[in-house]
Structure formats: structure tokens, C-alpha cells
C-alpha positions, -999 to +999 in steps of 0.1 A: -048-338-140-084-326-141-097-298-164-091-271-139-062-288-120-035-267-135-056-235-129-061-243-093-024-251-089-015-217-103-037-201-078-027-223-049-015-194-026-048-176-031-067-207-022-046-213+009-053-177+021-090-179+015-094-213+032-074-201+062-095-169+064-127-190+065-112-214+090-102-185+113-137-170+112-153-204+119-130-211+148-133-177+164-167-183+182-155-216+197-120-203+208-116-189+243-103-153+248-071-167+263-064-187+231-073-162+205-036-157+197-037-192+181-058-178+153-031-152+146-004-179+145-026-200+122-027-170+099+010-165+100+016-202+093-006-198+061+014-168+051+047-186+056+034-215+034+023-192+006+057-174+008+074-207+003+052-216-027+056-182-043+094-183-037+096-217-053+077-204-083+104-177-087+128-203-099+113-197-133+111-159-134+103-156-171+074-181-171+040-165-175+011-187-167-026-179-174-055-196-156-093-198-159-095-188-195-070-160-192-088-143-163-058-143-141-021-144-149+008-156-127+041-140-137+072-125-120+053-092-117+025-106-097+049-127-076+069-095-067+037-080-052+025-112-035+058-115-017+056-079-006+020-084+005+028-115+025+054-097+044+032-067+051+003-089+062+026-110+085+041-079+101+006-064+106-005-095+125+026-094+147+018-057+153-018-065+161-011-092+187-002-067+216-020-037+201-055-054+201-050-065+237-040-030+247-070-015+230-093-043+244-105-054+210-110-091+215-121-101+181-105-132+166-122-127+132-099-096+128-072-120+115-096-136+091-104-102+077-067-095+072-064-126+052-096-119+032-083-084+024-050-100+014-067-126-009-085-097-027-051-079-031-036-111-045-064-113-071-059-077-080-022-081-087-028-113-108-059-101-126-058-101-164-094-091-168-111-059-156-139-077-138-114-100-120-095-070-108-128-053-098-138-083-077-104-084-060-107-047-053-141-051-037-130-081-016-101-060-003-123-029+003-152-046+020-127-063+044-111-029+051-144-012+058-152-038+085-116-036+100-118+002+102-148+001+125-136-028+147-130-005+177-167-003+185-162+016+217-149+046+199-174+067+179-145+080+158-138+045+145-174+039+135-176+073+118-144+065+099-158+032+087-191+048+076-172+075+056-149+050+041-178+027+031-199+055+015-170+071-005-156+037-014-190+026-028-191+058-048-157+052-063-165+015-070-195+026-090-174+050-111-148+023-117-175-002-127-191+023-151-158+028-168-154-009-171-188-012-187-179+015-213-147-003-222-167-035-226-190-017-250-160-005-269-139-037-271-165-064-266-145-079-238-131-070-203-099-089-208-069-065-209-053-082-239-084-079-260-090-043-250-054-035-260-060-052-294-093-032-299-075+001-292-047-009-316-072-018-343-097+011-340-074+039-330-076+063-300-100+089-313-132+073-301-145+095-273-161+064-256-127+049-248-114+082-236-143+087-212-139+051-200-102+057-193-110+088-173-136+070-152-112+041-145-085+066-135-110+082-111-119+049-096-083+039-091-073+074-078-096+069-048-079+036-039-045+053-044-055+083-022-045+107-050-059+143-051-087+152-056-100+118-045-081+118-012-108+132+011-114+099+029-078+093+039-071+116+070-104+107+088-101+070+081-064+068+090-071+086+123-103+067+132-092+032+124-072+011+149-035+019+143-027-017+132-055-014+106-042+020+095-007+006+090-021-023+069-043+001+049-015+026+043+009+000+030-008-031+016-039-016+000-018+011-016+007-014-030-020-037-044-039-008-059-009+005-076+000-030-089-035-034-104-035+002-117-001-004-135-014-036-151-046-020-164-031+011-178+000-005-193-013-039-205-049-028-213-047+009-221-011+012-232-022+025-266-037+056-249-005+065-229-001+098-248-035+108-233-034+093-198+002+104-191-010+140-194-038+133-170-015+117-144+011+145-147-016+168-134-028+144-107+008+138-096+016+175-092-015+185-073-011+154-051+024+164-042+014+199-035-017+192-014-003+163+005+029+180+016+014+214+023-015+203+044+007+178+063+026+208+077-004+220+098-014+187+113-010+181+151-022+145+151+006+122+139-018+097+122-034+126+102+001+138+094+011+104+081-022+103+061-013+134+042+022+121+039+007+090+023-011+112-001+022+129-010+040+096-015+013+086-039+023+116-059+059+105-060+049+070-072+028+085-099+059+103-112+073+069-120+041+059-137+042+090-159+078+083-167+068+048-178+041+064-201+067+088-216+095+062-217+119+066-246+147+045-261+153+008-259+143+006-222+109+021-229+089+025-197+109-002-177+128+023-155+095+041-145+076+009-137+106-005-118+110+027-098+074+025-087+079-010-074+111-001-056+095+029-040+065+011-027+086-018-013+107+007+006+077+028+016+063-004+032+092-007+057+093+029+068+056+033+071+050+001+090+078+010+114+064+045+121+029+031+128+044+004+150+060+031+172+027+050+174+009+018+184+035+014+213+028+049+227+004+049+256-009+079+276-030+072+306-040+037+293-050+050+258-032+054+226-011+086+222-017+100+188-007+136+191+027+148+180+031+164+214+029+130+230+064+123+216+078+152+237+111+143+254+110+107+241+148+108+236+153+113+273+128+086+283+134+060+255+165+070+236+165+038+214+128+043+204+135+080+196+164+070+174+143+045+156+116+070+150+142+095+138+154+068+113+118+063+099+112+101+097+145+106+079+136+078+054+101+092+048+117+125+040+142+109+016+173+118+036+204+097+027+217+071+035+182+057+043+162+036+019+137+064+014+164+083-004+170+053-027+132+052-035+131+089-045+163+087-064+151+059-087+118+078-093+136+110-101+161+092-124+132+076-143+115+110-148+148+126-160+154+097-184+118+102-198+124+139-205+105+150-174+133+168-155+110+196-146+086+172-129+115+157-109+125+193-099+090+200-086+090+168-067+124+176-052+112+209-040+083+193-022+106+166-008+124+195+009+090+208+022+082+174+036+114+174+057+098+202+078+069+182+091+089+150+095+117+167+114+091+185+136+085+150+152+123+147+157+125+181+172+097+173+197+115+141+207+151+155+210+147+193+218+120+193+244+120+180+279+093+157+292+066+176+311+070+167+348+035+180+356+017+159+331-012+139+346-005+110+323+030+108+311+033+091+276+052+059+277+061+031+253+045-004+259+069-029+244+064-066+235+084-092+216+060-090+187+063-052+184+100-054+188+101-079+159+081-056+136+104-027+145+135-048+139+123-059+104+114-023+095+148-009+107+167-036+089+148-028+057+153+009+059+191+005+066+198-025+044+182-011+012+196+023+020+232+010+017+226-020-006+195-016-028+208-039-056+188-070-047+155-051-047+164-032-078+173-064-097+141-081-085+119-052-097+136-049-131+133-087-137+096-085-127+089-056-150+106-073-180+081-102-178+052-078-171+059-059-203 
């Protein structure tokens, strides 16, 4: 095998995704409008192939392979996230097939940008070097900036893309500055060498503390954590709903995956310092996300603030990992984050799929009031939305309850019962705005005098997305053991 043959083989899924993305973009100008769906199916085929390769690699869970001079690592931890990201990207493409037609967005390169964003995410979760992770982050972000502004006929979409780009560039600069300071401190951007430098030189150097804060700020923007959340509501509302769904789930999962690797593998020696910082960020994120969501009337903005609040719950697991005690160390905290984000993917994708189905006078219905009387017009759709809202609120026996349970258990085990209690209080607060959607659907009658009565536009692709989301929410609510076992095994190799 050639010098880089083994390295290329280790990154075969990434190569397949990048080549397919380029192929989709090249084929788009020469593909007629009537055949643009073929580009979507080509993308889904590439995802299926990558899923098969990554699934085959799982036969050796404990094997950790490094490639390209230790710039990237392929282990069970990265495979966990890649499998989740394949699923999210595939469901997003299925969701996009009817949605893009309904919104009259005839842009075949859209599917290429999904794959390019996915390739950036895959680099992020496999990165063992800060610059590698940064490049993956930028590839993901640049693709999302373009996708946010794809609905060129709507000024709100273009405004959202502009805001996202400006604030994203600002956060990227902060992240890169933090990386440069760490390079000056450790003489390398590789996580293993940074950890060794911190272990050898101690944690009292103000340079490494400042760098840690700057990197935390850069990642907090990607995670939509307070006070770096200001872009989230406008971007979620302005972007096409299929893009919002992809952004809310995939980019958050990839950002948390890279965030965990950087702070545990590279900056683990500073966990006594950064755990205090993230306790504060977690609490204010929970408070602001849940309180501001109460007053929202647009359901996409409500779910945006809900996404902010969920970032706060996930950060509790991260803090618990930093404060881990006993033989298990931080394993329960890290595993709880992975479990939570996997479950969050199902319920959030499902909720956005239903929003994408809602039409009012030929345009998308985004207001909570547009769901008025849905139980009488579409009882099955109303029940499915009820299921997603209950799961997002963490009401048993849905999967959302399991996600919160494992995060709270990790916090209690790490001696942070008071933090779990605060989170529990705001979980109750969140039930108010989630159940308001349910109240509108079940306790109000449709308005007979409405000029344009909201209706649901169904399709086989949307039905498939909803079916997958419902199965995930119900199955993992009653039987979470496969997901829990997979997350725990992945964390063991990660650590």
C-alpha cells in the first residue's frame, strides 16, 4: 500500500462525501428541473455507502486509528457521531425533497451543500488537532451560511444569512486567536501534545487560561450557548425550514462532539477551571432559553430558544464529566451528552418536519396560531406533534425523558445535585411553552372565517421522516439500552 494509502482508507467515508458533493454541484447545471430529485437520491446513496463502511468499522470498537501524522483519529467515539450525522443528513434530504418544491427553491446544489457541511462535521468529530477541527468547523459554517440564504425571494432569509455570516466570522476569529495562543504555549496544535504541555508546565500560566476562555467563547457560538446565542432566533426563523432542522440538529451535534474532544483530550488538565466556567454558562443558558421561549408566537423562534435551553442541559453532562469522581471518572457525563443529543435529533427533526408540512394560503405556516384546531382537521398529525412536544419537555415515557434522566443522574453522581435541581425546575418551565402548542391544537376550534385555512401537505418523503422520528422517540423512550450501551462503549475508547 502507498505511503498514504492507509490514511486515505481510514478517511474513506469523508472522501466519498466530498467527491459526491462536488459531483452534485457539477451535475446541477446540466440537470433539468424535472430530474433534480436524482441529485438528492445520489446524495442519499453516498450516505448509505458511508453508513455501511462506518458500520463495518464498528466490528472493532476498541481500535483507535490515527491518520495523516496524527491530525485525525478514527475511533468508536467519532464513529458514533458519524452514524448520527449520516442519519440526520439523510432525513434532512428526504424532508427537503417536497419542501423545496413547495417553496419553489429549485437549486440542485442545495444537496451538495448538505454534503459539504456534513464533510466538515465529520472532520470536526475526527479531528485530533485544533487546526483540523477549525478547518472542519469553517467548512460546516460556510456551507450553512449559503444554505440559510437559499430562499432568495424572501428578504428575511437573506437577512438571516448576513447576520449568521457576520457573527460566525467574528466567533471564528476568536476561536482562531485562542488556538494561536495555545500554539504559543505548547508549541503544537495537536491535542495530545497540548495535554502533555499542560501536564508538564502546570495550569498557572495565564496564557493557557486566556486561550481556554477564547476557545470556549468560539465553541459557545456554535453551540448557541448564552451569551453567544444572539444569532439563533433570527437565523432559525429566516432560514428554510429544512435548513433550520439540519442546523438545529447536525451542527449542534458536531459542535458538541468537537467541543468534548478539545476540552477532554486537549484541555483535560484544566478541568477544575473550565468546569466552573461551564457551570455558569449552563445555568444562564437554561434560564434565558426557557424564559424567553415562553413569550414567542412564532414556532420556529420558540424552537430556537428551546434549542438554546437544550444546549444548557447538554452542558450539565459536560460539567459532570469535568467533576467526575470515582472509578467511572467523567464517563457517565460524556455518555449522557451523547445520549441526549442522539435523542434530541429525533424529536427536533420530527417537529420541524411537521412545521414544513403546514401550509397557509400557499406559504409556510410558522405561527403557533396556525396549529389552531389541528386535532380536528388532522388528528394523526396533531398526535404526532403532541408526542414531539412531550419529548422535548422531557415527559415520560418519551425518549426526551430518558435523555434528561441520564444528564441529571450524571450530575448527581458528580456531586452536582443542586445543578440538576435547577435544571429540573426549568424543565417544568419548558413544559408551559411546549404544551401551549398542544393546547392550541386540541382545545381550540378551527377558524371557519379564516381566508386561508392552514392545512398539511403530505408526501411519502415527509411521512418517512415523521415515521423515523416517531419510532426513535417511542423506541428509545421504552428501550434505551442499545443507545446507552453504544454511547458508553464509545466514551471508553474516547478516554
